[in-house]
FISEKOL-867512 format. One record per atom (N, C-alpha, C): residue number from 1; atom name; x, y, z negated. Coordinates in pm, whole numbers, plus 50000, padded with zeros to 5 digits. Example, Ala and Ser with C-alpha at 12.3 -4.5 7.8 and 13.67 -1.06 7.14 Angstrom:
<pts>
+-----+------+-------+-------+-------+
!   n ! atom !  east ! north !    up !
+-----+------+-------+-------+-------+
!   1 !    N ! 51319 ! 49431 ! 49220 !
!   1 !   CA ! 51230 ! 49550 ! 49220 !
!   1 !    C ! 51320 ! 49670 ! 49220 !
!   2 !    N ! 51285 ! 49775 ! 49292 !
!   2 !   CA ! 51367 ! 49894 ! 49286 !
!   2 !    C ! 51290 ! 50003 ! 49213 !
+-----+------+-------+-------+-------+
</pts>
This chain:
<pts>
+-----+------+-------+-------+-------+
!   n ! atom !  east ! north !    up !
+-----+------+-------+-------+-------+
!   1 !    N ! 50500 ! 49114 ! 50493 !
!   1 !   CA ! 50448 ! 49214 ! 50401 !
!   1 !    C ! 50361 ! 49309 ! 50482 !
!   2 !    N ! 50250 ! 49342 ! 50426 !
!   2 !   CA ! 50160 ! 49436 ! 50492 !
!   2 !    C ! 50127 ! 49550 ! 50397 !
!   3 !    N ! 50136 ! 49671 ! 50450 !
!   3 !   CA ! 50096 ! 49791 ! 50380 !
!   3 !    C ! 49983 ! 49854 ! 50461 !
!   4 !    N ! 49868 ! 49869 ! 50400 !
!   4 !   CA ! 49758 ! 49944 ! 50461 !
!   4 !    C ! 49756 ! 50079 ! 50392 !
!   5 !    N ! 49788 ! 50184 ! 50467 !
!   5 !   CA ! 49797 ! 50319 ! 50413 !
!   5 !    C ! 49674 ! 50399 ! 50453 !
!   6 !    N ! 49614 ! 50463 ! 50357 !
!   6 !   CA ! 49503 ! 50552 ! 50386 !
!   6 !    C ! 49535 ! 50688 ! 50326 !
!   7 !    N ! 49537 ! 50788 ! 50412 !
!   7 !   CA ! 49562 ! 50924 ! 50366 !
!   7 !    C ! 49440 ! 50967 ! 50285 !
!   8 !    N ! 49466 ! 51010 ! 50162 !
!   8 !   CA ! 49356 ! 51041 ! 50071 !
!   8 !    C ! 49366 ! 51181 ! 50015 !
!   9 !    N ! 49251 ! 51246 ! 50002 !
!   9 !   CA ! 49244 ! 51376 ! 49934 !
!   9 !    C ! 49252 ! 51356 ! 49784 !
!  10 !    N ! 49193 ! 51247 ! 49737 !
!  10 !   CA ! 49198 ! 51208 ! 49596 !
!  10 !    C ! 49163 ! 51060 ! 49590 !
!  11 !    N ! 49202 ! 50994 ! 49481 !
!  11 !   CA ! 49175 ! 50851 ! 49468 !
!  11 !    C ! 49185 ! 50809 ! 49322 !
!  12 !    N ! 49111 ! 50703 ! 49289 !
!  12 !   CA ! 49121 ! 50645 ! 49155 !
!  12 !    C ! 49091 ! 50497 ! 49162 !
!  13 !    N ! 49141 ! 50426 ! 49062 !
!  13 !   CA ! 49112 ! 50283 ! 49050 !
!  13 !    C ! 49066 ! 50257 ! 48908 !
!  14 !    N ! 48958 ! 50179 ! 48899 !
!  14 !   CA ! 48895 ! 50149 ! 48770 !
!  14 !    C ! 48889 ! 49997 ! 48753 !
!  15 !    N ! 48917 ! 49951 ! 48632 !
!  15 !   CA ! 48897 ! 49811 ! 48594 !
!  15 !    C ! 48804 ! 49810 ! 48474 !
!  16 !    N ! 48790 ! 49695 ! 48412 !
!  16 !   CA ! 48711 ! 49686 ! 48290 !
!  16 !    C ! 48765 ! 49774 ! 48179 !
!  17 !    N ! 48891 ! 49817 ! 48194 !
!  17 !   CA ! 48954 ! 49906 ! 48096 !
!  17 !    C ! 48933 ! 50053 ! 48127 !
!  18 !    N ! 48851 ! 50085 ! 48227 !
!  18 !   CA ! 48830 ! 50224 ! 48268 !
!  18 !    C ! 48924 ! 50262 ! 48381 !
!  19 !    N ! 48943 ! 50392 ! 48400 !
!  19 !   CA ! 49032 ! 50441 ! 48505 !
!  19 !    C ! 49176 ! 50409 ! 48464 !
!  20 !    N ! 49245 ! 50332 ! 48550 !
!  20 !   CA ! 49383 ! 50293 ! 48520 !
!  20 !    C ! 49484 ! 50368 ! 48606 !
!  21 !    N ! 49438 ! 50434 ! 48713 !
!  21 !   CA ! 49527 ! 50512 ! 48797 !
!  21 !    C ! 49448 ! 50610 ! 48881 !
!  22 !    N ! 49505 ! 50731 ! 48902 !
!  22 !   CA ! 49437 ! 50832 ! 48984 !
!  22 !    C ! 49541 ! 50927 ! 49042 !
!  23 !    N ! 49514 ! 50975 ! 49164 !
!  23 !   CA ! 49601 ! 51074 ! 49229 !
!  23 !    C ! 49515 ! 51185 ! 49288 !
!  24 !    N ! 49580 ! 51298 ! 49314 !
!  24 !   CA ! 49511 ! 51409 ! 49381 !
!  24 !    C ! 49516 ! 51392 ! 49532 !
!  25 !    N ! 49636 ! 51391 ! 49591 !
!  25 !   CA ! 49646 ! 51372 ! 49736 !
!  25 !    C ! 49768 ! 51287 ! 49767 !
!  26 !    N ! 49760 ! 51216 ! 49877 !
!  26 !   CA ! 49869 ! 51129 ! 49919 !
!  26 !    C ! 49817 ! 51005 ! 49987 !
!  27 !    N ! 49871 ! 50890 ! 49948 !
!  27 !   CA ! 49831 ! 50762 ! 50006 !
!  27 !    C ! 49759 ! 50676 ! 49905 !
!  28 !    N ! 49658 ! 50605 ! 49952 !
!  28 !   CA ! 49613 ! 50484 ! 49885 !
!  28 !    C ! 49686 ! 50374 ! 49962 !
!  29 !    N ! 49770 ! 50301 ! 49891 !
!  29 !   CA ! 49852 ! 50196 ! 49951 !
!  29 !    C ! 49802 ! 50061 ! 49904 !
!  30 !    N ! 49747 ! 49984 ! 49997 !
!  30 !   CA ! 49710 ! 49845 ! 49969 !
!  30 !    C ! 49828 ! 49761 ! 50016 !
!  31 !    N ! 49886 ! 49682 ! 49926 !
!  31 !   CA ! 50006 ! 49603 ! 49957 !
!  31 !    C ! 49976 ! 49455 ! 49946 !
!  32 !    N ! 50007 ! 49381 ! 50054 !
!  32 !   CA ! 49989 ! 49237 ! 50057 !
!  32 !    C ! 50120 ! 49168 ! 50087 !
!  33 !    N ! 50140 ! 49050 ! 50029 !
!  33 !   CA ! 50266 ! 48977 ! 50041 !
!  33 !    C ! 50240 ! 48836 ! 50092 !
!  34 !    N ! 50336 ! 48785 ! 50173 !
!  34 !   CA ! 50323 ! 48651 ! 50229 !
!  34 !    C ! 50455 ! 48575 ! 50215 !
!  35 !    N ! 50455 ! 48448 ! 50256 !
!  35 !   CA ! 50575 ! 48366 ! 50252 !
!  35 !    C ! 50688 ! 48435 ! 50327 !
!  36 !    N ! 50808 ! 48433 ! 50269 !
!  36 !   CA ! 50925 ! 48493 ! 50333 !
!  36 !    C ! 50951 ! 48636 ! 50292 !
!  37 !    N ! 50854 ! 48699 ! 50227 !
!  37 !   CA ! 50875 ! 48837 ! 50182 !
!  37 !    C ! 50974 ! 48839 ! 50066 !
!  38 !    N ! 51051 ! 48947 ! 50061 !
!  38 !   CA ! 51152 ! 48960 ! 49956 !
!  38 !    C ! 51180 ! 49108 ! 49931 !
!  39 !    N ! 51271 ! 49136 ! 49840 !
!  39 !   CA ! 51302 ! 49275 ! 49804 !
!  39 !    C ! 51362 ! 49352 ! 49921 !
!  40 !    N ! 51442 ! 49287 ! 50005 !
!  40 !   CA ! 51501 ! 49356 ! 50121 !
!  40 !    C ! 51391 ! 49403 ! 50216 !
!  41 !    N ! 51295 ! 49319 ! 50244 !
!  41 !   CA ! 51184 ! 49357 ! 50331 !
!  41 !    C ! 51103 ! 49469 ! 50265 !
!  42 !    N ! 51083 ! 49459 ! 50135 !
!  42 !   CA ! 51010 ! 49562 ! 50062 !
!  42 !    C ! 51080 ! 49697 ! 50074 !
!  43 !    N ! 51212 ! 49697 ! 50057 !
!  43 !   CA ! 51288 ! 49822 ! 50071 !
!  43 !    C ! 51273 ! 49882 ! 50210 !
!  44 !    N ! 51276 ! 49798 ! 50312 !
!  44 !   CA ! 51262 ! 49847 ! 50450 !
!  44 !    C ! 51121 ! 49903 ! 50474 !
!  45 !    N ! 51021 ! 49836 ! 50418 !
!  45 !   CA ! 50884 ! 49884 ! 50432 !
!  45 !    C ! 50865 ! 50018 ! 50361 !
!  46 !    N ! 50924 ! 50031 ! 50244 !
!  46 !   CA ! 50916 ! 50157 ! 50170 !
!  46 !    C ! 50980 ! 50269 ! 50251 !
!  47 !    N ! 51098 ! 50242 ! 50304 !
!  47 !   CA ! 51168 ! 50343 ! 50384 !
!  47 !    C ! 51083 ! 50388 ! 50502 !
!  48 !    N ! 51022 ! 50292 ! 50572 !
!  48 !   CA ! 50937 ! 50325 ! 50686 !
!  48 !    C ! 50816 ! 50407 ! 50642 !
!  49 !    N ! 50751 ! 50363 ! 50534 !
!  49 !   CA ! 50631 ! 50431 ! 50487 !
!  49 !    C ! 50661 ! 50575 ! 50446 !
!  50 !    N ! 50770 ! 50595 ! 50372 !
!  50 !   CA ! 50801 ! 50731 ! 50324 !
!  50 !    C ! 50843 ! 50824 ! 50436 !
!  51 !    N ! 50890 ! 50768 ! 50547 !
!  51 !   CA ! 50934 ! 50850 ! 50662 !
!  51 !    C ! 50819 ! 50882 ! 50758 !
!  52 !    N ! 50707 ! 50809 ! 50747 !
!  52 !   CA ! 50596 ! 50834 ! 50839 !
!  52 !    C ! 50550 ! 50979 ! 50831 !
!  53 !    N ! 50533 ! 51038 ! 50947 !
!  53 !   CA ! 50485 ! 51176 ! 50955 !
!  53 !    C ! 50338 ! 51174 ! 50995 !
!  54 !    N ! 50252 ! 51155 ! 50896 !
!  54 !   CA ! 50109 ! 51143 ! 50926 !
!  54 !    C ! 50023 ! 51245 ! 50850 !
!  55 !    N ! 50089 ! 51343 ! 50788 !
!  55 !   CA ! 50016 ! 51453 ! 50725 !
!  55 !    C ! 50024 ! 51574 ! 50816 !
!  56 !    N ! 49919 ! 51655 ! 50815 !
!  56 !   CA ! 49912 ! 51770 ! 50905 !
!  56 !    C ! 50000 ! 51884 ! 50857 !
!  57 !    N ! 50063 ! 51951 ! 50955 !
!  57 !   CA ! 50140 ! 52073 ! 50927 !
!  57 !    C ! 50048 ! 52194 ! 50940 !
!  58 !    N ! 50107 ! 52313 ! 50935 !
!  58 !   CA ! 50028 ! 52436 ! 50941 !
!  58 !    C ! 49955 ! 52454 ! 51073 !
!  59 !    N ! 49996 ! 52378 ! 51177 !
!  59 !   CA ! 49930 ! 52385 ! 51308 !
!  59 !    C ! 49832 ! 52271 ! 51331 !
!  60 !    N ! 49809 ! 52190 ! 51228 !
!  60 !   CA ! 49716 ! 52079 ! 51240 !
!  60 !    C ! 49774 ! 51955 ! 51307 !
!  61 !    N ! 49905 ! 51956 ! 51330 !
!  61 !   CA ! 49973 ! 51841 ! 51393 !
!  61 !    C ! 50024 ! 51747 ! 51285 !
!  62 !    N ! 50022 ! 51617 ! 51313 !
!  62 !   CA ! 50073 ! 51520 ! 51216 !
!  62 !    C ! 50226 ! 51517 ! 51225 !
!  63 !    N ! 50288 ! 51604 ! 51149 !
!  63 !   CA ! 50435 ! 51620 ! 51151 !
!  63 !    C ! 50499 ! 51606 ! 51014 !
!  64 !    N ! 50421 ! 51586 ! 50909 !
!  64 !   CA ! 50476 ! 51590 ! 50774 !
!  64 !    C ! 50470 ! 51453 ! 50707 !
!  65 !    N ! 50571 ! 51423 ! 50627 !
!  65 !   CA ! 50575 ! 51299 ! 50551 !
!  65 !    C ! 50512 ! 51321 ! 50414 !
!  66 !    N ! 50496 ! 51214 ! 50341 !
!  66 !   CA ! 50439 ! 51224 ! 50207 !
!  66 !    C ! 50528 ! 51310 ! 50117 !
!  67 !    N ! 50659 ! 51302 ! 50137 !
!  67 !   CA ! 50750 ! 51387 ! 50059 !
!  67 !    C ! 50732 ! 51533 ! 50095 !
!  68 !    N ! 50714 ! 51561 ! 50224 !
!  68 !   CA ! 50697 ! 51699 ! 50270 !
!  68 !    C ! 50577 ! 51767 ! 50205 !
!  69 !    N ! 50471 ! 51689 ! 50178 !
!  69 !   CA ! 50350 ! 51747 ! 50123 !
!  69 !    C ! 50340 ! 51728 ! 49971 !
!  70 !    N ! 50442 ! 51668 ! 49911 !
!  70 !   CA ! 50440 ! 51645 ! 49767 !
!  70 !    C ! 50330 ! 51551 ! 49724 !
!  71 !    N ! 50302 ! 51452 ! 49810 !
!  71 !   CA ! 50193 ! 51358 ! 49784 !
!  71 !    C ! 50229 ! 51249 ! 49685 !
!  72 !    N ! 50126 ! 51188 ! 49632 !
!  72 !   CA ! 50138 ! 51076 ! 49539 !
!  72 !    C ! 50091 ! 50949 ! 49608 !
!  73 !    N ! 50117 ! 50835 ! 49543 !
!  73 !   CA ! 50071 ! 50707 ! 49595 !
!  73 !    C ! 49993 ! 50634 ! 49487 !
!  74 !    N ! 49874 ! 50587 ! 49523 !
!  74 !   CA ! 49798 ! 50496 ! 49440 !
!  74 !    C ! 49815 ! 50359 ! 49502 !
!  75 !    N ! 49889 ! 50271 ! 49436 !
!  75 !   CA ! 49928 ! 50141 ! 49491 !
!  75 !    C ! 49840 ! 50031 ! 49433 !
!  76 !    N ! 49779 ! 49953 ! 49523 !
!  76 !   CA ! 49687 ! 49847 ! 49486 !
!  76 !    C ! 49733 ! 49716 ! 49549 !
!  77 !    N ! 49749 ! 49611 ! 49469 !
!  77 !   CA ! 49781 ! 49479 ! 49525 !
!  77 !    C ! 49658 ! 49427 ! 49600 !
!  78 !    N ! 49681 ! 49366 ! 49717 !
!  78 !   CA ! 49568 ! 49329 ! 49803 !
!  78 !    C ! 49601 ! 49202 ! 49881 !
!  79 !    N ! 49583 ! 49086 ! 49818 !
!  79 !   CA ! 49613 ! 48960 ! 49887 !
!  79 !    C ! 49525 ! 48938 ! 50008 !
!  80 !    N ! 49408 ! 49004 ! 50013 !
!  80 !   CA ! 49316 ! 48983 ! 50124 !
!  80 !    C ! 49366 ! 49042 ! 50256 !
!  81 !    N ! 49476 ! 49118 ! 50252 !
!  81 !   CA ! 49535 ! 49166 ! 50378 !
!  81 !    C ! 49586 ! 49050 ! 50463 !
!  82 !    N ! 49601 ! 48934 ! 50401 !
!  82 !   CA ! 49644 ! 48814 ! 50474 !
!  82 !    C ! 49529 ! 48716 ! 50496 !
!  83 !    N ! 49407 ! 48765 ! 50502 !
!  83 !   CA ! 49292 ! 48680 ! 50531 !
!  83 !    C ! 49305 ! 48624 ! 50673 !
!  84 !    N ! 49288 ! 48495 ! 50686 !
!  84 !   CA ! 49289 ! 48430 ! 50816 !
!  84 !    C ! 49146 ! 48393 ! 50850 !
!  85 !    N ! 49094 ! 48455 ! 50956 !
!  85 !   CA ! 48955 ! 48435 ! 50995 !
!  85 !    C ! 48941 ! 48360 ! 51127 !
!  86 !    N ! 49044 ! 48284 ! 51164 !
!  86 !   CA ! 49043 ! 48218 ! 51295 !
!  86 !    C ! 48955 ! 48095 ! 51300 !
!  87 !    N ! 48929 ! 48031 ! 51187 !
!  87 !   CA ! 48849 ! 47909 ! 51185 !
!  87 !    C ! 48728 ! 47928 ! 51096 !
!  88 !    N ! 48611 ! 47915 ! 51154 !
!  88 !   CA ! 48488 ! 47927 ! 51077 !
!  88 !    C ! 48460 ! 48070 ! 51036 !
!  89 !    N ! 48374 ! 48084 ! 50937 !
!  89 !   CA ! 48328 ! 48216 ! 50894 !
!  89 !    C ! 48375 ! 48254 ! 50755 !
!  90 !    N ! 48447 ! 48165 ! 50689 !
!  90 !   CA ! 48497 ! 48194 ! 50556 !
!  90 !    C ! 48648 ! 48214 ! 50566 !
!  91 !    N ! 48697 ! 48332 ! 50529 !
!  91 !   CA ! 48841 ! 48359 ! 50540 !
!  91 !    C ! 48923 ! 48264 ! 50453 !
!  92 !    N ! 49040 ! 48229 ! 50505 !
!  92 !   CA ! 49138 ! 48151 ! 50429 !
!  92 !    C ! 49247 ! 48248 ! 50384 !
!  93 !    N ! 49296 ! 48228 ! 50263 !
!  93 !   CA ! 49401 ! 48314 ! 50209 !
!  93 !    C ! 49530 ! 48238 ! 50183 !
!  94 !    N ! 49546 ! 48125 ! 50253 !
!  94 !   CA ! 49665 ! 48043 ! 50231 !
!  94 !    C ! 49794 ! 48112 ! 50277 !
!  95 !    N ! 49783 ! 48212 ! 50362 !
!  95 !   CA ! 49902 ! 48286 ! 50405 !
!  95 !    C ! 49950 ! 48386 ! 50300 !
!  96 !    N ! 49864 ! 48419 ! 50204 !
!  96 !   CA ! 49902 ! 48513 ! 50098 !
!  96 !    C ! 50000 ! 48446 ! 50003 !
!  97 !    N ! 50092 ! 48524 ! 49954 !
!  97 !   CA ! 50190 ! 48475 ! 49857 !
!  97 !    C ! 50121 ! 48454 ! 49723 !
!  98 !    N ! 50150 ! 48341 ! 49659 !
!  98 !   CA ! 50091 ! 48311 ! 49528 !
!  98 !    C ! 50134 ! 48412 ! 49422 !
!  99 !    N ! 50054 ! 48420 ! 49318 !
!  99 !   CA ! 50075 ! 48517 ! 49211 !
!  99 !    C ! 50216 ! 48513 ! 49153 !
! 100 !    N ! 50272 ! 48393 ! 49132 !
! 100 !   CA ! 50403 ! 48383 ! 49067 !
! 100 !    C ! 50514 ! 48451 ! 49147 !
! 101 !    N ! 50496 ! 48464 ! 49278 !
! 101 !   CA ! 50595 ! 48532 ! 49362 !
! 101 !    C ! 50550 ! 48672 ! 49402 !
! 102 !    N ! 50419 ! 48690 ! 49419 !
! 102 !   CA ! 50368 ! 48820 ! 49463 !
! 102 !    C ! 50375 ! 48925 ! 49353 !
! 103 !    N ! 50346 ! 48887 ! 49231 !
! 103 !   CA ! 50345 ! 48987 ! 49123 !
! 103 !    C ! 50483 ! 49050 ! 49101 !
! 104 !    N ! 50593 ! 48971 ! 49099 !
! 104 !   CA ! 50725 ! 49036 ! 49087 !
! 104 !    C ! 50757 ! 49129 ! 49204 !
! 105 !    N ! 50713 ! 49094 ! 49326 !
! 105 !   CA ! 50735 ! 49183 ! 49441 !
! 105 !    C ! 50653 ! 49311 ! 49427 !
! 106 !    N ! 50531 ! 49299 ! 49377 !
! 106 !   CA ! 50449 ! 49416 ! 49353 !
! 106 !    C ! 50514 ! 49507 ! 49249 !
! 107 !    N ! 50564 ! 49450 ! 49142 !
! 107 !   CA ! 50632 ! 49527 ! 49038 !
! 107 !    C ! 50759 ! 49592 ! 49095 !
! 108 !    N ! 50829 ! 49521 ! 49181 !
! 108 !   CA ! 50948 ! 49576 ! 49246 !
! 108 !    C ! 50909 ! 49696 ! 49333 !
! 109 !    N ! 50801 ! 49682 ! 49410 !
! 109 !   CA ! 50752 ! 49791 ! 49494 !
! 109 !    C ! 50724 ! 49915 ! 49409 !
! 110 !    N ! 50654 ! 49898 ! 49299 !
! 110 !   CA ! 50622 ! 50011 ! 49212 !
! 110 !    C ! 50749 ! 50076 ! 49158 !
! 111 !    N ! 50842 ! 49995 ! 49112 !
! 111 !   CA ! 50968 ! 50046 ! 49057 !
! 111 !    C ! 51046 ! 50125 ! 49162 !
! 112 !    N ! 51052 ! 50075 ! 49283 !
! 112 !   CA ! 51127 ! 50142 ! 49390 !
! 112 !    C ! 51061 ! 50274 ! 49430 !
! 113 !    N ! 50928 ! 50278 ! 49432 !
! 113 !   CA ! 50860 ! 50404 ! 49466 !
! 113 !    C ! 50892 ! 50511 ! 49363 !
! 114 !    N ! 50893 ! 50474 ! 49237 !
! 114 !   CA ! 50929 ! 50570 ! 49131 !
! 114 !    C ! 51075 ! 50612 ! 49147 !
! 115 !    N ! 51163 ! 50517 ! 49177 !
! 115 !   CA ! 51305 ! 50550 ! 49197 !
! 115 !    C ! 51324 ! 50644 ! 49315 !
! 116 !    N ! 51235 ! 50636 ! 49413 !
! 116 !   CA ! 51240 ! 50725 ! 49530 !
! 116 !    C ! 51183 ! 50863 ! 49498 !
! 117 !    N ! 51136 ! 50882 ! 49376 !
! 117 !   CA ! 51086 ! 51012 ! 49335 !
! 117 !    C ! 50941 ! 51037 ! 49371 !
! 118 !    N ! 50868 ! 50932 ! 49403 !
! 118 !   CA ! 50727 ! 50946 ! 49440 !
! 118 !    C ! 50640 ! 50926 ! 49315 !
! 119 !    N ! 50550 ! 51021 ! 49291 !
! 119 !   CA ! 50453 ! 51006 ! 49183 !
! 119 !    C ! 50366 ! 50887 ! 49219 !
! 120 !    N ! 50375 ! 50779 ! 49141 !
! 120 !   CA ! 50309 ! 50654 ! 49175 !
! 120 !    C ! 50217 ! 50609 ! 49062 !
! 121 !    N ! 50095 ! 50580 ! 49099 !
! 121 !   CA ! 49996 ! 50523 ! 49007 !
! 121 !    C ! 49959 ! 50386 ! 49063 !
! 122 !    N ! 49895 ! 50305 ! 48979 !
! 122 !   CA ! 49870 ! 50168 ! 49024 !
! 122 !    C ! 49742 ! 50112 ! 48968 !
! 123 !    N ! 49698 ! 50004 ! 49032 !
! 123 !   CA ! 49589 ! 49924 ! 48979 !
! 123 !    C ! 49647 ! 49817 ! 48889 !
! 124 !    N ! 49565 ! 49717 ! 48857 !
! 124 !   CA ! 49610 ! 49605 ! 48774 !
! 124 !    C ! 49617 ! 49481 ! 48861 !
! 125 !    N ! 49736 ! 49423 ! 48872 !
! 125 !   CA ! 49758 ! 49308 ! 48958 !
! 125 !    C ! 49662 ! 49194 ! 48922 !
! 126 !    N ! 49598 ! 49140 ! 49025 !
! 126 !   CA ! 49513 ! 49023 ! 49008 !
! 126 !    C ! 49379 ! 49048 ! 48941 !
! 127 !    N ! 49348 ! 49171 ! 48910 !
! 127 !   CA ! 49221 ! 49204 ! 48844 !
! 127 !    C ! 49120 ! 49255 ! 48946 !
! 128 !    N ! 48993 ! 49242 ! 48910 !
! 128 !   CA ! 48888 ! 49304 ! 48990 !
! 128 !    C ! 48897 ! 49454 ! 48969 !
! 129 !    N ! 48900 ! 49530 ! 49078 !
! 129 !   CA ! 48916 ! 49675 ! 49069 !
! 129 !    C ! 48812 ! 49744 ! 49156 !
! 130 !    N ! 48769 ! 49859 ! 49111 !
! 130 !   CA ! 48689 ! 49950 ! 49192 !
! 130 !    C ! 48783 ! 50062 ! 49236 !
! 131 !    N ! 48803 ! 50073 ! 49366 !
! 131 !   CA ! 48891 ! 50176 ! 49420 !
! 131 !    C ! 48803 ! 50278 ! 49491 !
! 132 !    N ! 48818 ! 50403 ! 49450 !
! 132 !   CA ! 48740 ! 50512 ! 49509 !
! 132 !    C ! 48836 ! 50617 ! 49562 !
! 133 !    N ! 48807 ! 50663 ! 49685 !
! 133 !   CA ! 48891 ! 50768 ! 49741 !
! 133 !    C ! 48822 ! 50835 ! 49858 !
! 134 !    N ! 48871 ! 50953 ! 49888 !
! 134 !   CA ! 48825 ! 51026 ! 50006 !
! 134 !    C ! 48934 ! 51012 ! 50112 !
! 135 !    N ! 48906 ! 50932 ! 50215 !
! 135 !   CA ! 49001 ! 50912 ! 50324 !
! 135 !    C ! 48998 ! 51036 ! 50411 !
! 136 !    N ! 49109 ! 51109 ! 50412 !
! 136 !   CA ! 49119 ! 51235 ! 50484 !
! 136 !    C ! 49146 ! 51209 ! 50630 !
! 137 !    N ! 49055 ! 51248 ! 50715 !
! 137 !   CA ! 49073 ! 51232 ! 50859 !
! 137 !    C ! 48952 ! 51170 ! 50928 !
! 138 !    N ! 48920 ! 51046 ! 50905 !
! 138 !   CA ! 48993 ! 50944 ! 50830 !
! 138 !    C ! 49122 ! 50905 ! 50900 !
! 139 !    N ! 49223 ! 50876 ! 50821 !
! 139 !   CA ! 49353 ! 50840 ! 50874 !
! 139 !    C ! 49401 ! 50715 ! 50802 !
! 140 !    N ! 49414 ! 50604 ! 50877 !
! 140 !   CA ! 49454 ! 50476 ! 50822 !
! 140 !    C ! 49560 ! 50415 ! 50912 !
! 141 !    N ! 49668 ! 50362 ! 50851 !
! 141 !   CA ! 49778 ! 50302 ! 50926 !
! 141 !    C ! 49812 ! 50167 ! 50863 !
! 142 !    N ! 49834 ! 50065 ! 50947 !
! 142 !   CA ! 49878 ! 49935 ! 50900 !
! 142 !    C ! 50025 ! 49917 ! 50935 !
! 143 !    N ! 50106 ! 49886 ! 50833 !
! 143 !   CA ! 50245 ! 49849 ! 50855 !
! 143 !    C ! 50258 ! 49700 ! 50827 !
! 144 !    N ! 50306 ! 49625 ! 50923 !
! 144 !   CA ! 50323 ! 49480 ! 50909 !
! 144 !    C ! 50468 ! 49446 ! 50937 !
! 145 !    N ! 50537 ! 49391 ! 50838 !
! 145 !   CA ! 50680 ! 49363 ! 50852 !
! 145 !    C ! 50707 ! 49265 ! 50964 !
! 146 !    N ! 50614 ! 49174 ! 50994 !
! 146 !   CA ! 50634 ! 49080 ! 51105 !
! 146 !    C ! 50635 ! 49152 ! 51239 !
! 147 !    N ! 50565 ! 49263 ! 51248 !
! 147 !   CA ! 50560 ! 49339 ! 51372 !
! 147 !    C ! 50675 ! 49441 ! 51378 !
! 148 !    N ! 50700 ! 49508 ! 51267 !
! 148 !   CA ! 50802 ! 49614 ! 51264 !
! 148 !    C ! 50943 ! 49558 ! 51259 !
! 149 !    N ! 50964 ! 49455 ! 51178 !
! 149 !   CA ! 51097 ! 49397 ! 51159 !
! 149 !    C ! 51090 ! 49248 ! 51188 !
! 150 !    N ! 51192 ! 49196 ! 51251 !
! 150 !   CA ! 51198 ! 49052 ! 51272 !
! 150 !    C ! 51249 ! 48986 ! 51144 !
! 151 !    N ! 51181 ! 48884 ! 51101 !
! 151 !   CA ! 51226 ! 48810 ! 50982 !
! 151 !    C ! 51338 ! 48714 ! 51017 !
! 152 !    N ! 51381 ! 48716 ! 51142 !
! 152 !   CA ! 51495 ! 48635 ! 51183 !
! 152 !    C ! 51451 ! 48503 ! 51229 !
+-----+------+-------+-------+-------+
</pts>
């Protein structure tokens, strides 16, 4: 599982249905899923993400978590986080989890974020989306469950 976090001053996601999600400040979270991912890994990734201290305190130091600053999350499904570019010039996405397994994990992620008390907005799974945001810093962090946690 990969989470690409971008600290945002504001963000929105638009589909053919118009704006479907928007936040003032917090994270734009791009979430990608691969073979072997499950709800347990998702819970561990959420715990790690919510504990990250990457927001500035009153002294300009990155000491605050998303909870500390009352931030929101705009969560976007992003299978391209598993693009494999090792052969040729056209990325392969065979490492990405197929829709039938990825969509329930994405829905689980959204449900758990709300249960954690985080104001959570979302895009539309599997749809073409325009994501607009102001990356504050810029500050971007990649969380990869294969690197952070051993899948055994």
